[in-house]
C-alpha positions in Angstrom: 69.2 -193.5 -150.8 65.7 -194.4 -150.9 64.7 -192.2 -153.9 64.8 -195.6 -156.3 62.8 -197.6 -154.2 59.1 -197.6 -155.7 57.2 -198.4 -152.4 59.2 -195.8 -150.4 57.8 -191.9 -150.6 59.9 -189.0 -149.0 58.1 -186.1 -147.5 59.5 -182.7 -146.1 56.6 -180.9 -144.3 54.8 -179.9 -141.5 54.9 -182.8 -138.6 51.4 -181.7 -137.5 49.7 -182.1 -140.8 51.0 -184.6 -143.4 49.1 -184.6 -147.1 48.6 -188.8 -146.5 45.7 -190.6 -146.6 44.6 -192.3 -143.3 46.0 -195.6 -142.3 47.9 -195.8 -145.5 51.5 -196.1 -144.5 53.2 -199.8 -143.6 56.0 -197.5 -141.5 56.5 -193.6 -140.5 59.4 -192.4 -139.5 60.4 -189.2 -137.7 63.8 -188.2 -137.9 65.4 -185.0 -136.5 61.9 -183.9 -135.9 60.8 -183.7 -132.4 63.4 -181.4 -131.0 62.2 -178.9 -133.0 58.7 -178.7 -133.0 56.5 -177.2 -130.2 53.7 -179.6 -130.3 55.4 -183.3 -130.1 51.7 -184.5 -129.1 50.3 -183.4 -132.3 53.4 -184.9 -134.2 52.9 -188.2 -132.6 49.0 -188.4 -132.9 49.8 -187.4 -136.8 52.0 -190.0 -136.9 49.8 -192.8 -135.7 46.7 -191.5 -138.1 49.1 -192.5 -140.9 50.0 -195.9 -140.1 48.1 -199.0 -141.1 47.4 -201.6 -138.3 50.3 -203.4 -137.1 52.8 -200.9 -138.8 56.1 -199.7 -138.1 57.6 -196.5 -136.1 60.5 -195.3 -135.6 61.6 -192.0 -134.0 65.6 -191.3 -135.0 67.1 -188.4 -133.1 70.8 -187.6 -132.5 72.2 -185.8 -129.0 74.5 -184.0 -130.8 75.4 -182.5 -127.7 76.3 -185.5 -126.1 78.5 -186.6 -129.4 80.4 -183.5 -129.1 81.2 -183.1 -125.6 82.3 -187.2 -125.2 83.2 -189.0 -128.7 84.7 -186.3 -130.4 86.5 -184.6 -127.0 90.6 -185.2 -127.3 92.3 -186.7 -124.3 
């Protein structure tokens, strides 16, 4: 979806050690990440390290158990 955008770079890497220059990102997102890593604090520290001043941060997580038990449940 974003692969054709010149100003977007998608990375798949360790959330605690991202090979990107400090203060170089206008926005940082963690998508389906925090549930699956041992040290959440380190991931937040790394995300903050990447951000430019006044940049945006978004954590995107889906509560699959909640969706499966309430929305998809037949009455």
